[in-house]
KOLZA-689847 format. One record per residue: x, y, z of N, C-alpha, C, O in turn. Coordinates in steps of 0.001 Angstrom, whole numbers, padded with zeros to 6 digits, always signed. Example, Ala and Ser with C-alpha at 12.3 -4.5 7.8 and 13.67 -1.06 7.14 Angstrom:
KOLZA-689847
+013190-005690+007800+012300-004500+007800+013200-003300+007800+014236-003319+008465/+012850-002250+007080+013670-001060+007140+012900+000030+007870+013409+001138+008039/
END
This chain:
KOLZA-689847
+019415+191270-112305+020096+191224-110989+019090+191609-109925+018316+192552-110092/+019110+190870-108831+018153+191126-107775+018504+192384-107008+019640+192855-107054/+017538+192916-106316+017769+194105-105495+018789+193833-104404+019551+194727-104037/+018817+192619-103881+019757+192277-102780+021186+192379-103244+022031+192924-102534/+021477+191857-104439+022841+191914-104959+023248+193322-105304+024404+193708-105123/+022300+194092-105800+022608+195475-106140+022997+196289-104918+023926+197096-104967/+022284+196073-103824+022609+196779-102581+023981+196393-102066+024711+197235-101543/+024335+195134-102209+025637+194661-101750+026758+195299-102546+027794+195649-101981/+026570+195454-103837+027598+196070-104669+027760+197546-104348+028881+198054-104321/+026632+198254-104100+026726+199686-103735+027481+199868-102428+028231+200832-102271/+027291+198963-101504+027968+199062-100216+029471+198867-100363+030233+199516-099646/+029927+198006-101255+031343+197737-101455+032060+198902-102124+033278+199027-102005/+031323+199751-102823+031948+200888-103478+032452+201931-102483+033355+202698-102819/+031912+201984-101298+032318+202963-100267+033300+202297-099297+032917+201406-098539/+034608+202745-099322+035655+202149-098459+035441+202566-096998+034833+203597-096711/+035956+201742-096094+035861+202011-094656+036773+203187-094287+037982+203101-094504/+036230+204292-093730+037004+205506-093383+037182+205679-091873+037502+206776-091417/+036986+204645-091114+037120+204751-089652+038564+204995-089214+038823+205479-088112/+039510+204645-090116+040926+204853-089768+041283+206327-089703+042342+206650-089165/+040475+207236-090213+040790+208665-090205+040827+209244-088786+041594+210171-088522/+040038+208729-087902+039994+209266-086523+041323+209056-085794+041899+210026-085301/+041826+207830-085710+043140+207679-085055+044267+208387-085804+045233+208852-085200/+044125+208462-087151+045159+209157-087933+045203+210649-087583+046276+211230-087418/+044020+211253-087473+043979+212682-087127+044499+212916-085711+045165+213917-085447/+044190+211982-084795+044707+212106-083433+046230+212022-083427+046910+212761-082714/+046741+211110-084233+048189+210946-084321+048855+212199-084870+049903+212608-084371/+048262+212814-085888+048810+214036-086462+048814+215172-085429+049755+215962-085348/+047732+215226-084643+047644+216267-083603+048753+216102-082565+049375+217072-082132/+048985+214828-082174+050036+214570-081190+051409+214899-081763+052258+215453-081065/+051629+214564-083020+052908+214878-083648+053132+216386-083734+054243+216870-083518/+052072+217123-084050+052180+218582-084105+052542+219150-082742+053392+220033-082627/+051873+218621-081694+052172+219093-080333+053617+218779-079961+054289+219595-079329/+054103+217584-080355+055477+217191-080057+056472+218145-080710+057434+218582-080079/+056226+218465-081995+057136+219370-082701+057135+220767-082082+058173+221426-082016/+055968+221211-081633+055896+222532-080975+056715+222534-079697+057448+223485-079422/+056587+221450-078903+057358+221349-077657+058852+221312-077942+059633+221985-077270/+059251+220521-078943+060667+220437-079297+061204+221776-079768+062329+222150-079438/+060408+222491-080533+060818+223813-080993+060979+224765-079817+061935+225539-079753/+060028+224696-078885+060126+225563-077706+061344+225232-076864+062010+226132-076353/+061641+223939-076713+062801+223530-075909+064097+223979-076555+065069+224261-075854/+064130+224049-077854+065357+224477-078530+065675+225934-078255+066819+226352-078435/+064686+226727-077821+064905+228144-077527+065086+228418-076041+065280+229570-075653/+065027+227389-075199+065209+227575-073759+066687+227654-073438+067499+226928-074010/+067024+228531-072530+068408+228653-072085+068901+227308-071556+068180+226618-070835/+070122+226941-071913+070653+225624-071531+070674+225438-070029+070391+224350-069528/+071010+226503-069306+071075+226389-067842+069693+226143-067254+069537+225337-066337/+068676+226849-067789+067319+226660-067284+066809+225261-067612+066115+224639-066808/+067159+224773-068803+066751+223421-069159+067377+222401-068225+066736+221420-067847/+068642+222635-067848+069312+221737-066911+068624+221756-065553+068463+220721-064906/+068218+222963-065129+067515+223072-063846+066189+222310-063892+065835+221604-062948/+065466+222461-064997+064209+221729-065140+064448+220228-065136+063697+219468-064525/+065501+219810-065826+065807+218383-065890+066119+217830-064515+065640+216760-064142/+066933+218572-063755+067283+218119-062412+066054+218104-061507+065904+217224-060659/+065172+219093-061700+063973+219150-060874+063090+217932-061116+062629+217292-060170/+062853+217613-062408+062032+216442-062714+062695+215157-062233+062022+214244-061755/+064032+215092-062364+064738+213906-061894+064585+213755-060392+064422+212646-059882/+064640+214889-059682+064499+214842-058226+063118+214371-057819+062967+213576-056891/+062093+214877-058534+060726+214462-058218+060539+212970-058451+059907+212280-057651/+061103+212471-059573+060942+211049-059906+061691+210148-058944+061247+209034-058669/+062833+210617-058423+063636+209792-057518+063295+210028-056059+063824+209336-055188/+062420+210994-055765+062001+211230-054395+062969+212052-053583+062833+212113-052361/+063962+212703-054221+064937+213500-053494+064483+214928-053321+063384+215305-053728/+065350+215719-052710+065098+217147-052521+065832+217901-053600+067062+217945-053595/+065112+218490-054519+065742+219092-055681+065561+220573-055754+065253+221242-054768/+065760+221075-056956+065745+222506-057171+064375+223094-056877+064271+224202-056352/+063309+222343-057219+061977+222885-057015+061692+223143-055549+060919+224043-055218/+062307+222365-054663+062089+222559-053235+062592+223901-052773+062122+224428-051765/+063538+224463-053491+064145+225733-053093+063738+226875-054013+064359+227938-054016/+062675+226640-054802+062140+227676-055669+063171+228227-056638+063165+229415-056959/+064070+227341-057109+065101+227830-058019+064499+228267-059334+064921+229260-059927/+063492+227507-059793+062889+227872-061058+062136+229180-060949+062106+229964-061898/+061526+229423-059792+060815+230675-059599+061773+231850-059607+061437+232923-060109/+062987+231655-059044+063953+232742-059033+064515+233016-060414+064913+234141-060717/+064550+231964-061270+065084+232147-062607+064101+232905-063494+064497+233766-064279/+062805+232572-063360+061802+233227-064181+060565+233499-063338+059990+232579-062756/+060160+234749-063273+058977+235137-062520+058013+235795-063496+058300+236845-064070/+056842+235141-063672+055848+235662-064607+056439+235941-065987+056081+236919-066642/+057352+235061-066419+057924+235206-067738+059040+236225-067824+059540+236486-068918/+059460+236824-066681+060527+237827-066674+061788+237188-066128+061766+236638-065027/+062866+237245-066852+064119+236639-066420+064789+237490-065365+064421+238649-065172/+065810+236904-064653+066535+237615-063607+067181+238883-064143+067236+239905-063459/+067671+238802-065387+068363+239962-065938+067438+241141-066145+067894+242277-066271/+066113+240875-066181+065150+241941-066400+064586+242498-065104+063906+243525-065118/+064864+241819-063953+064348+242278-062670+065217+243389-062104+066429+243381-062315/+064622+244362-061379+065429+245433-060771+066315+244869-059682+065876+243996-058934/+067541+245335-059566+068503+244858-058578+068840+245976-057589+068739+247159-057914/+069255+245569-056336+069642+246539-055315+070887+247285-055757+071836+246686-056263/+070877+248557-055569+072001+249388-055983+073181+249190-055039+073076+249432-053837/+074316+248742-055603+075521+248599-054786+076031+249961-054326+076632+250083-053259/+075784+250977-055140+076197+252322-054745+075454+252760-053492+076023+253412-052617/+074167+252395-053412+073391+252752-052219+073927+252082-050974+074007+252705-049915/+074302+250790-051093+074860+250071-049952+076194+250664-049524+076475+250781-048331/+077008+251032-050491+078303+251628-050171+078129+252973-049477+078856+253292-048536/+077169+253754-049941+076921+255054-049304+076433+254875-047874+076805+255640-046983/+075595+253857-047658+075108+253594-046306+076254+253190-045388+076319+253633-044241/+077155+252352-045887+078303+251937-045076+079195+253129-044755+079693+253253-043636/+079398+254010-045740+080232+255185-045513+079634+256080-044438+080360+256648-043621/+078307+256206-044438+077646+257009-043418+077835+256414-042029+078097+257136-041067/+077700+255086-041930+077901+254421-040637+079345+254569-040168+079600+254801-038986/+080283+254433-041096+081690+254597-040749+081974+256015-040263+082747+256214-039325/+081344+257000-040907+081543+258388-040510+080971+258646-039126+081594+259330-038313/+079782+258102-038849+079176+258258-037527+080043+257611-036452+080234+258176-035375/+080564+256428-036749+081427+255742-035799+082706+256532-035558+083169+256648-034424/+083271+257073-036629+084494+257868-036504+084270+259067-035590+085103+259357-034731/+083173+259751-035765+082878+260921-034932+082695+260523-033474+083160+261223-032575/+082016+259397-033234+081797+258947-031851+083108+258558-031183+083334+258905-030024/+083975+257844-031895+085252+257438-031327+086167+258640-031101+086912+258681-030122/+086113+259600-031992+086907+260821-031802+086450+261571-030555+087268+262112-029811/+085129+261600-030333+084603+262259-029130+085051+261529-027871+085400+262165-026877/+085044+260192-027904+085503+259420-026749+086985+259635-026504+087403+259786-025356/+087783+259652-027552+089219+259903-027412+089461+261268-026758+090335+261411-025904/+088683+262256-027167+088829+263591-026592+088516+263581-025103+089206+264234-024320/+087479+262842-024703+087141+262729-023282+088270+262059-022506+088627+262497-021412/+088830+260996-023080+089932+260303-022414+091159+261200-022288+091803+261237-021239/+091475+261915-023351+092638+262801-023305+092453+263895-022263+093401+264276-021576/+091225+264397-022149+090937+265421-021130+091120+264840-019735+091702+265487-018866/+090623+263611-019513+090778+262964-018205+092255+262761-017883+092690+263011-016759/+093018+262311-018863+094452+262070-018660+095175+263356-018293+095998+263373-017377/+094870+264424-019003+095540+265703-018742+095127+266282-017396+095971+266781-016652/+093849+266222-017079+093367+266795-015811+093901+266056-014598+094002+266635-013516/+094247+264776-014761+094724+263983-013625+096237+263770-013667+096769+262953-012914/+096926+264493-014534+098380+264413-014573+098905+263038-014942+099900+262584-014377/+098246+262361-015890+098620+260992-016258+099215+260906-017661+099240+259833-018265/+099689+262029-018173+100182+262029-019552+101403+261138-019740+101652+260668-020850/+102163+260899-018685+103340+260039-018797+103002+258568-018560+103874+257708-018674/+101754+258276-018233+101364+256903-017922+100268+256358-018850+100123+255146-019003/+099516+257250-019454+098432+256815-020345+098552+257513-021690+099063+258628-021798/+098064+256819-022710+098079+257378-024058+096907+256779-024831+096508+255642-024579/+096362+257540-025764+095273+257044-026606+095669+257156-028073+096407+258060-028463/+095173+256234-028868+095468+256239-030302+094259+255698-031049+093749+254621-030743/+093812+256467-032037+092692+256053-032877+093211+255754-034277+093768+256628-034942/+093026+254515-034720+093439+254152-036070+092271+253521-036816+091128+253619-036369/+092536+252888-037924+091469+252385-038784+090815+251110-038266+089834+250649-038851/+091321+250537-037203+090718+249315-036679+090209+249439-035253+089372+248642-034829/+090703+250436-034496+090351+250484-033084+090734+251811-032440+091546+252575-032962/+090116+252054-031282+090569+253106-030379+091287+252404-029241+090685+251620-028508/+092581+252687-029094+093411+251984-028131+093828+252906-026993+094314+254015-027216/+093628+252427-025774+094087+253126-024574+095272+252349-024029+095121+251196-023627/+096443+252957-024009+097654+252298-023527+097980+252815-022132+098077+254022-021908/+098149+251875-021192+098402+252222-019793+099722+251601-019372+099930+250398-019533/+100607+252415-018837+101898+251913-018369+101698+250972-017195+100806+251176-016371/+102531+249939-017120+102371+248964-016034+102612+249590-014664+102020+249148-013679/+103467+250607-014579+103748+251223-013273+102538+251971-012728+102448+252218-011526/+101599+252337-013619+100379+252990-013166+099371+251984-012623+098407+252370-011961/+099586+250694-012896+098594+249682-012539+099084+248653-011541+098329+248241-010661/+100355+248221-011663+100804+247060-010902+102135+247337-010196+102949+248122-010682/+102347+246696-009057+103694+246674-008482+104627+245868-009386+104159+245037-010164/+105903+246095-009298+106866+245416-010158+106769+243897-010008+106818+243371-008896/+106630+243199-011141+106588+241750-011130+105302+241163-010582+105241+239960-010329/+104263+241982-010391+103003+241500-009836+101863+241770-010807+102018+242511-011778/+100706+241152-010526+099538+241319-011396+098334+241882-010653+097273+242083-011243/+098501+242138-009350+097403+242725-008578+097319+244219-008866+098317+244930-008748/+096139+244699-009243+095957+246103-009587+096069+246961-008323+095470+246652-007292/+096840+248034-008422+097009+248948-007290+095659+249562-006900+094802+249761-007761/+095464+249862-005617+094185+250459-005177+093858+251756-005901+092710+251964-006293/+094858+252651-006092+094561+253911-006769+094314+253705-008263+093686+254548-008904/+094803+252585-008829+094562+252302-010239+093122+251853-010485+092632+251913-011613/+092456+251406-009436+091055+251017-009580+090188+252224-009931+089185+252093-010632/+090587+253408-009434+089852+254628-009782+089963+254886-011284+088989+255272-011929/+091153+254669-011829+091361+254816-013267+090521+253806-014042+089886+254159-015036/+090515+252569-013598+089729+251537-014276+088244+251878-014255+087538+251663-015241/+087771+252412-013125+086362+252791-013031+086038+253926-013992+084976+253934-014614/+086956+254890-014114+086738+256010-015036+086665+255515-016480+085821+255960-017258/+087556+254593-016825+087544+254052-018184+086258+253267-018442+085672+253380-019518/+085820+252480-017473+084605+251686-017659+083384+252590-017820+082462+252261-018565/+083375+253722-017128+082266+254669-017268+082216+255236-018684+081138+255384-019260/+083370+255549-019236+083423+256062-020603+083029+254981-021615+082457+255289-022660/+083336+253719-021306+082996+252621-022218+081484+252392-022305+081004+251719-023217/+080741+252955-021352+079288+252798-021383+078671+253396-022642+077575+253008-023044/+079370+254334-023260+078850+254952-024471+078915+254001-025666+078324+254269-026712/+079634+252894-025505+079788+251920-026593+079454+250518-026084+080308+249632-026112/+078222+250311-025620+077884+249022-024994+077902+247837-025950+078047+246696-025511/+077758+248090-027259+077686+246999-028226+079016+246723-028912+079081+245925-029847/+080074+247377-028454+081373+247209-029102+082223+246160-028389+082161+246009-027169/+083013+245444-029177+083953+244476-028617+085134+245220-028009+085677+246146-028611/+085524+244800-026806+086654+245411-026100+087672+244313-025773+087335+243292-025174/+088912+244545-026176+089983+243589-025917+090993+244228-024971+091519+245307-025243/+091257+243548-023856+092267+243993-022889+093481+243085-023069+093385+241872-022882/+094612+243666-023427+095807+242862-023692+096949+243292-022772+097147+244480-022514/+097695+242297-022283+098845+242556-021417+100147+242306-022152+100246+241383-022960/+101166+243148-021865+102473+243050-022516+103577+243243-021481+103403+243962-020497/+104710+242593-021715+105869+242734-020833+107100+243086-021670+107046+243107-022900/+108212+243364-020976+109487+243481-021690+110078+242081-021854+109412+241086-021571/+111312+242008-022304+111909+240688-022567+112774+240173-021423+113480+239176-021573/+112719+240854-020280+113463+240366-019114+112745+239130-018577+111565+239215-018236/+113423+237988-018493+112748+236756-018059+112241+236866-016623+112859+237520-015783/+111126+236228-016359+110588+236118-015015+110296+234651-014748+109767+233946-015608/+110642+234203-013564+110393+232809-013211+110169+232736-011715+111104+232582-010929/+108901+232850-011342+108518+232762-009940+107482+231659-009792+106969+231133-010779/+107184+231319-008546+106186+230280-008311+104822+230719-008843+104024+229886-009274/+104554+232024-008813+103262+232543-009249+103223+232772-010754+102199+232546-011399/+104363+233229-011315+104429+233534-012748+105682+232879-013346+106766+233460-013307/+105531+231688-013890+106692+230986-014457+107289+231668-015687+108443+231418-016035/+106505+232532-016351+107006+233172-017575+106295+234502-017782+105325+234820-017094/+106793+235270-018739+106145+236532-019089+104758+236322-019679+103898+237198-019586/+104541+235149-020289+103197+234823-020768+102204+234859-019606+101131+235454-019707/+102579+234220-018516+101678+234130-017365+101438+235504-016751+100312+235845-016390/+102512+236292-016635+102392+237612-016027+101502+238520-016876+100602+239171-016347/+101743+238568-018171+100953+239450-019038+099482+239020-019080+098592+239869-019107/+099225+237713-019086+097845+237225-019107+097115+237578-017826+095963+238008-017863/+097790+237395-016675+097175+237691-015381+096872+239183-015253+095827+239561-014724/+097772+240023-015732+097552+241467-015651+096350+241882-016505+095506+242662-016064/+096286+241367-017699+095150+241701-018572+093835+241232-017969+092841+241957-017996/+093829+240030-017431+092606+239473-016857+092166+240259-015627+090983+240564-015476/+093108+240590-014749+092752+241307-013526+092212+242704-013816+091260+243151-013176/+092823+243394-014784+092323+244726-015120+090950+244632-015782+090082+245466-015525/+090747+243626-016631+089443+243454-017276+088353+243185-016248+087238+243689-016381/+088664+242395-015222+087669+242070-014197+087166+243326-013493+085995+243408-013124/+088048+244302-013309+087630+245552-012673+086725+246339-013616+085746+246941-013175/+087042+246340-014896+086212+247063-015861+084785+246540-015873+083834+247322-015879/+084630+245228-015875+083293+244650-016025+082533+244564-014695+081445+243993-014630/+083119+245137-013642+082327+245323-012423+081199+246316-012672+080193+246335-011961/+081390+247135-013691+080346+248062-014113+079202+247255-014726+079367+246636-015778/+078052+247264-014071+076928+246434-014505+076333+246892-015831+075550+246166-016444/+076696+248083-016272+076171+248586-017540+076982+248080-018732+076639+248355-019882/+078046+247349-018459+078862+246761-019517+078548+245274-019639+078279+244603-018642/+078586+244772-020853+078268+243378-021128+079556+242555-021130+080389+242741-022017/+079746+241652-020167+080973+240836-020132+081196+240027-021408+082334+239681-021726/+080124+239722-022142+080276+238945-023375+081053+239714-024444+081575+239116-025384/+081130+241022-024301+081854+241846-025273+083334+241973-024929+084090+242563-025701/+083765+241437-023792+085132+241638-023322+085941+240351-023442+085419+239246-023301/+087237+240532-023707+088171+239405-023707+089528+239904-023250+089877+241067-023451/+090296+239005-022628+091625+239340-022109+092659+238453-022791+092458+237248-022939/+093773+239066-023206+094826+238350-023930+096184+238719-023346+096444+239885-023048/+097041+237724-023186+098416+237969-022764+099377+237736-023917+099410+236646-024488/+100165+238761-024266+101102+238648-025381+102548+238471-024920+103449+238304-025742/+102766+238507-023620+104133+238362-023138+105029+239469-023661+104656+240642-023646/+106203+239094-024120+107202+240052-024603+107209+240187-026120+108075+240859-026681/+106242+239547-026790+106380+239328-028223+105728+240380-029118+105698+240221-030338/+105213+241437-028531+104682+242545-029328+105192+243872-028759+104407+244679-028260/+106493+244093-028834+107056+245329-028281+106711+246544-029141+106507+246430-030349/+106650+247711-028493+106452+248967-029218+107732+249801-029216+107794+250854-029852/+108743+249331-028505+110031+250023-028421+111132+248988-028247+110862+247804-028041/+112364+249444-028333+113501+248538-028183+113650+248104-026729+113486+248908-025812/+113960+246838-026531+114214+246331-025186+115677+246508-024771+116102+245979-023744/+116434+247245-025563+117852+247443-025254+118083+248541-024234+119185+248664-023701/+117050+249354-023949+117200+250448-022988+116115+250345-021919+115089+249693-022114/+116363+251003-020787+115365+251017-019715+114097+251726-020151+112989+251308-019813/+114272+252815-020914+113102+253556-021391+112260+252692-022324+111033+252677-022224/+112910+251984-023217+112188+251115-024141+111480+249981-023432+110336+249661-023758/+112135+249377-022477+111503+248272-021733+110300+248782-020936+109297+248080-020806/+110399+249994-020408+109275+250568-019660+108067+250786-020574+106924+250599-020156/+108325+251179-021812+107221+251365-022765+106574+250038-023146+105374+249974-023412/+107366+249003-023169+106827+247689-023544+105981+247063-022441+105094+246255-022717/+106254+247432-021200+105446+246901-020090+104163+247741-019993+104177+248865-019490/+103066+247174-020484+101847+247961-020611+100606+247072-020673+100692+245862-020881/+099462+247707-020487+098161+247084-020717+097426+247960-021722+097400+249184-021595/+096834+247324-022713+096092+248047-023747+094613+247671-023693+094259+246493-023634/+093757+248692-023716+092311+248490-023797+091877+248973-025172+091943+250168-025463/+091434+248053-026016+091115+248368-027411+089617+248244-027670+089014+247197-027432/+089033+249326-028160+087632+249323-028591+087641+249077-030099+088107+249919-030867/+087135+247943-030512+087252+247519-031904+086140+248137-032749+084964+248078-032389/+086522+248718-033854+085534+249298-034763+084590+248222-035311+084981+247067-035483/+083359+248616-035578+082417+247738-036260+082506+247901-037770+082299+246950-038523/+082813+249104-038197+082833+249403-039627+084234+249828-040016+084749+250836-039534/+084843+249049-040893+086194+249340-041323+086418+248776-042709+085653+247937-043185/+087472+249241-043351+087787+248783-044699+088075+247296-044687+088534+246754-043681/+087806+246636-045800+087968+245185-045878+089377+244710-045679+089576+243559-045290/+090390+245556-045930+091769+245121-045791+092328+245384-044406+093513+245157-044159/+091473+245867-043488+091949+246123-042138+091727+244900-041268+090713+244214-041400/+092655+244629-040394+092546+243488-039494+092092+243979-038123+092404+245095-037708/+091356+243127-037437+090723+243495-036189+091538+243036-034989+092070+241926-034966/+091624+243925-033978+092160+243529-032694+093647+243266-032666+094112+242547-031782/+094414+243811-033589+095847+243595-033585+096498+244420-032496+096063+245545-032246/+097518+243907-031843+098219+244700-030835+098998+245807-031508+099234+245781-032716/+099393+246780-030707+100172+247887-031243+101517+247400-031751+102104+246476-031187/+101999+248015-032806+103302+247654-033348+104210+248868-033325+103767+250012-033228/+105454+248585-033415+106440+249656-033370+106347+250492-034631+106279+249950-035735/+106342+251838-034473+106273+252741-035597+107632+253310-035914+107767+254103-036846/
END
């Protein structure tokens, strides 16, 4: 046998092994796939959904979860939300209680000043103050402010309004509601067709005098007319009707229990 044929036979004994390279690459890819699948099986379902929506948003060009850093909020440096420190609700509640206590003390001090002014000026039968869980209310009899059936504030009542506005300077950031009330005796004049009109005009006119004080912010004030529909006494007697004809100046609390309603008119006790 010639040397040429012998070399050819030796070459045929060694099979082609070039297929091993793509085979090894394929095995590597399969291993990586199984690792990813195993990892995904341990991911929280909600987080996987967020990731899915994020990728879907990116592919469709929309604004998705990633735009709002939702994934970052779910996991930060491998630490889940449940492992992050949270703000103490007890601390927030204690802070609110402190603010409520400070407000209570300030309103009590203002009430004391008003009561002293009322007593010193002999107005105990015309003015009254009441502090409850929603407001500090100053109740003024209509006879101290207006002529019968009218809404123009009496000249001497302007002194009272000025005194009240001066005291309100201590609470420049508080909402103040001025409300007018009447008895149930009908009124029908060219100027005031109904008790609604009369009570609204009285509240508005008294409020206008209060906000003449440049140290008060008109944006904090509002005037409301309730007519005859929020009585504090029976309209069956003259005394009761006189109590119902009134103007109330209410300083609304900023801090109060969640079940308290704001700015409600006085009700019969």
